N, C-alpha and C positions, 0 to 999 in steps of 0.2 A: 557395432559399438562394443559388444562383449570382447571381441578380438583385440580392439584397441586398448581396452581396460586391462586385459590379460598381458599384453605386451608391455604396457606401462608399468604394471605391477612387477613383472619380472625384472625390468630395468631398475626400478626403485630398490628391489630386493638385492640385486647384484651390487648396486651403488652403496647401499647401507652395509653390506657385508665387507666391501672393500674399504669404505670410509664411513663409519657410523656417524661422524659429525654431520655429513650431508643429509643423512636421514633425520637427524635431530633438527636440522635447519628446516627441512621440509615439514616436519611435525609442527614446528613453531609457526610456520607460514600459514598452515591450514587449520589452526586452532579454532577460529570462529565459524568455519564451514560446517554446517549441519544440515543444509537443505539439499544436499546431493548424495543420494544413496546408491549403492551398487548391490545387485542381487546375485547370490550364488546358491543355487538349489533353494532351500528354505531359509537361508540366512539373508538378513538385511544388514549391510555394512556401510555406515557413513564414510564419506571420502576421507575425513580427518582420521578416523579410527583405522581405516585400511592402511594409510601411510604409516601410522604409529605401529600397527601390527607388523608391517613389512620391515620397519626399522628395528623392532624388537627381535624378529627372526634373524635379520641381518647381523645384529649385534651379537647374538648367541653363536652364530656361525663364525664370526670374527673371533669371538672369545674362545671357542673350541679349537680353532686353527692355532691360536696363540698358545694354548695349553699343550697341544700336541707337537707343534713344530718349532715353537720359539720358547723352549723350556728355560733358557737363560733370562728371559724377560719376566720380571716379577709383576704379577697382577694382583692388585688389592682392590676388592670390591667394597663399595660403601652402600649402606642401607638406610637412607634418611627416613626418619619417623617410623622405623621398623616396629618398635615395641607397641606404640599406640595402635598402629594398623593391625598388628598381629592379634591383639586383644579383640578388635572388632571382627577380624576374620574368623577367629575361633568361635565367637558367639554366632556369627552368620552361618557357619557350617553346621553347628549344632541345631540352630533354628531351622535350617533347610532340611536336615535329616529327619527332624520330628514334625515337619509340616505335612499337610495333606497331599502336596505335590512335590515330593523330595527331588525328583529328577529335574523338573522345571526350575525349582528353586535353586538347586546347585548350579544349574547352567547359568541362571541369572547372576549368581554370585561370581562365577568365573568370568562371565562376559563383562560385568561392570566393575565392582570393587577390586577384584583381583587383577583384571586387565589394566585398570586405571593405575594401580600401584606400579606394576612392572613396566608398562609402556610409557607412562608420563612422569614417573618419579625415579624408579630404579635405573632405567636405561640412560636417560639424560644425565643423571647424577654421576654415572660412570663413564660417560663420553665427554662431558664438559669438564676438562681437567685444568683449565687455565683461565685467567681473567680475560684474555683476548677472545677466546671462543664464547665466553659468557656474554661479553659486550655485543658480539655479533648476533647472538641469539636474542638478546634484549632488543636490539634494533629491529630484528625481523618481527618480533611480537608487536613492537611499536608500529611497524609498517602495516601489519595485518589489521591492527586497530584503526589505522588511518583509512584502510580500504572499507572497513565497516562504516566509518564516519562519512566518507564520500558517498557510499551507497545510500546512506540515510538522507543526506541532503539532496541527492539526485531524485529520490523518491518524492520530494515535494513538488517536482515539476509535473504538472498535469492535475494536481489536486486543487479542489476548489477552496481557496483560502477565506472566502467571505461567507458563503452560504452553508458550508458543511465543516465538520471537524477535520482538521488536518494534523498529521503527526509524522515524525521520522519513522521509517520502516525500511526493510530491505527491498531492493529493486529486483525485478524478475530478469534472470539471465539464462538464455537457452532453455526456457520452459520451466525453470525452478528458481526458488529463492535461496541463494547460496548461504545466506546468514540467518535463515529462518524467517518465516512470514510474520511471526509475532513480534510486536514492538519491544516487548520485555527482553527479548534475546539481543536486540541491538543495544538497549540500555545496559544490560548485564556486562557485555564485553567492553563497552565504553567506560563503565565505572572502573574497570581495570586499566584500560588503555589510556585514559586521560592522564592518570598519574604516572604512567610509563613515559609520557611526554616530559614530565618534570625530571624523571630519572635521566632521560637522554640529555636534558638541558645541563645537568651537572657534569656530563662528559665533555661539553663544549667549552672552548676557551674564548672564542670570539664573542664580544658583547652583542654584536648585531644578530648573530645566530641565536644567542640566548633570548633576545627579544622576539625573534621569530618563534622560538619554542613557547614562550609565554602566550603569544597570539594563538598558536595552535591549541594550547591548553584551554584558553577561553572558548575557542570554537568547539572543542570537544565537550566542555561543560554545557555550552548552549545546546549541543546535540543531545546530551542526556536529558536536558530540560524539555526539549521539543519532542522527545519520544512520548511524553505524557505518561511515563511509567511511574506509578506510585512507588514501586519498589526501588526504581532508579533514583527517584527524588529523595526518599528516606536515606538510602545508602550514600548519595552525594552529600546530603545535609550532614551526616555523621562524619564523613571523610573531611569535608570542608571545616567543620567545627574543630576536629582534632588537629588538622593542618594549621589553622589560624591560632589555636591555643599554643602549640609548640613554637610557632614562629614568634608569637608575642612573648612567650616565656624566654626564648633565646635572645630576642631583641626587644626590650621594654619600650623602646621608642615606637614600635609598630602597634601598640595597643590601639591608638586612635585610627590608623589606617585599617586595622582589622575590623574595628567597629563600623567604619564607613562601608567597607566591602560587605559586611554582614547585612547592613541596612539596604544597600543597593540590591543585594541578592533577594532579600525579602520583598522589596519593591518590584523586582522583576517577576518573581514567582507568584505574587498575589493574583494579578489578573489571569495568569495561566491556570492557577488553581480553580478560580471560578469557572474558567472555560472547561476544565475537566469535570467539575461538578455538574455543569449543564449536560455534558456528554453522558454522565452516569444516569441522569434523570431520563434521557431519551432512549437509552439502550439497557439491555439486561445487565445488571451490575455483576461484575466479576467477584465482588465481595460476597454475594450470596453463594456463588459457586464455591469459593474458598471455605466459607462457613460450613457448607454441607460436606465438603471433603474432610474438614476437621472433625465433624460429627461422626463420619464413617470411621475415621482413624481411632477416635476415642472408644467407639463401640467395639472395634476390633481388639483394642488393647484390653478392654474389660473381659473379652472372651478368652484371650490368651495373654495374660499380663507378664509372664516371665520371659518367654522366648519368642513371642509373637507368632504370626502365621507363616513365616518363612520369607526369605528375600525374593522380591519380585512379585509378591502376591497382592500388592496394593490395588493394582488395576483390576484384578479379578474381584476383589472386595467391592470396588466401585461398580463393576459390571453387574454385580448381584443386587445393587441398590435400585429398585424400581423408580423411586422418586427422582434420582439423579438422571437416569436414562430418559425418563419422560420429559424432564425440563431442559437438560443440556445435551442430550444425545450420547455419542460413544464415550466409553470410560476413558479417563485421563489419569496420569500419575499425580501423586501428591504435590501440591504447590507449597512445599516447605519440608525441609529435611527432617525436622523433629517429628512431624505428623507421620512421615513415611516410616522412619525407623521404629517409632514406638508401636506402630501397627505390625510391621514385618518382623522385627527382632526383639520386641518387648522391652522391659525395663533394663535387662542386661545389655542389650544392644545399644540402647540409648545412653546408658552409663559409659560404655566403651567409646561411643562416638563423642560424647561430651568431654571425655578425658582427652581424646585426640584434639578437639577444638581448644581445650584449655592449654594443652602443650603449645599449640600454634599461637594463640592470642598472647600467652605468656612470653613466647619467643619474640613476637612482634614488638610488644611494648617495652620489654626489657632491653631489646636492641636499640630502640629509639632513645630510651632514657640514658643508655650507656654511651652512644656514639653521636647523637645529634646535639648541637649543630656542627660539631667538629667534622663529621662526615655527612655532608649535606644530602647525598642521594638516599640515605637510610630512610628518612621520613616519607618521601613520595613512594618509594618502593614498598615500604611497610603498609602504606595506605592503599596501594593498588591491590596487595594481597588481602588486606582486611576487607576491601570492597567486594572482591570475588567471593570470599567466605560468607560475609554477612548477607549478600544477596540471596544465598541459598535458603535463608529462612522464609523466602517468599517464592522461590522458583524451583525448577526441576533439574538443574545441571549439577547436582551434588556429586555425581560419579563421573564427571566429564573432564577431559584434559584442559579445557580453557579455564577452569577454576584452579586445578592443582599444578599445572605446568608452571605458572607464574610463582606459585608458592615454592616450588623446587628451585627456581632461579634466585629467589630471595635468600633461601638457605645457602645456596652456593656462593652468592655474593658476600654474605656474611662470613662464610668459611674462608674464602680467598683473602678477604680484608684482614681477618684475624691472623692468618698465616703470614701475610705481608708485614703486619705490625710486629709479630713475633720474630720474623727474620731480621727486621730493622733493629729491634732491641738486642738480639743476639749479636748482630754485627757491631753495635756500639759497645757492648760489654767486652767484646773481643779486642777492642782497641786499647792500647796501653794508656793509663791515666784516667780512664772513666770509672773504673771500680777501685783502682789503687794506683799509686804513683809507679811509673815505670822505673825499673832499676837501671842505673847508669851502666852497670857492668853487663847488662843483658846483651847477648849477642844477637844481631839481626839475622833472621832466617830468610833467605830468598823466597819470593812468592811461588816460584816454580818448583820448589822442592817439596815433596810429599812427606807427611808424618811417617815415622818409621824408617827414615833414611839411615844409612850406615854411619853418616857423619854426625848424627844427632848426639848431643851430650847426655850423659846419664845423670 
């Protein structure tokens, strides 16, 4: 098995070096895969991160070759969200250096936040250089979300629907759960993927295909509901409320349909809510688990309020808590990005992270206000990104590509759209008569002739 993995890794590395786009496409396709790990000495590398790492290396090989042997080709690198991330990185490094385990803390910083930025933000941003490549990538993310959805519904087969609690979760394939065994992981990616369906819908021209997209969206929403993930429900509720608000705002006639949809949603969710309540009474409540993790976080913050205990130290803090180990077993990471950062990086780290979130949320809603409903894909794309970010107030994927890769795609989509609008405006202004009347005596210049020609008049 290790030989096969090694051969596949070499092939992916060569492919990414020759054509980084293919590496980015593979990265997009494997975003939700977290249940398949590979082991190299003492390192544990998830399949998705292995592909992202090989794409990262391949990209830099390609970039180095271009600098050395294609000197006539201009290379302009872009750094999305660089300043907010830089602030958080600086605090994380300082926090790690001053922690009780500086080496382990620095390794965690490089393995997760730093790797996240370069593999899932920097590289795709410099590989996806046109709208066609972006659309292809969006479609691949959509297909990966559909794979998660299909896995969830297949998991219902064999579950007892009458006498026991059932929910959507990942199915077991070749001895592992490719999308994670926890139902929250299914809901997390579907909260992003469901609204990617509506983004795809805006690319379609055929009305029948648009109706198919609407149907898939409804099925995806049903999938989120049937995970019985409270985090998924809360996120979906906010996404739906924002979506209906902007739809009704753009089309006042849709106020009544929006109200009807909201009432139907409440009618559907109410019996399921009571079903979930019954589950919580019969099983150990995860709420108590989260409350205890929050208490551990606050205690750690009081001990080191400025810079925290260092990146990656949260699980060690939990492991030192006898009460948690006795009641819940092995230590787990923080189920919420705020609790994690305030314990590991203190108030400075939390301030830097909240600044990053502010930049993102500000970008999302300013974009919607500026372009919707004139550009229809903006709203669902923004909500997909919002869903991924908001979910991390309750989950553990804050430094993972499946959250940040869609954010990067949204930023690129906005950038390409603005460039297109600017190009159209520039083209219009260049036409005689749009800015000022064309002079009758003006001599027509052939389109094939370049500026600076010898025959050009002074």
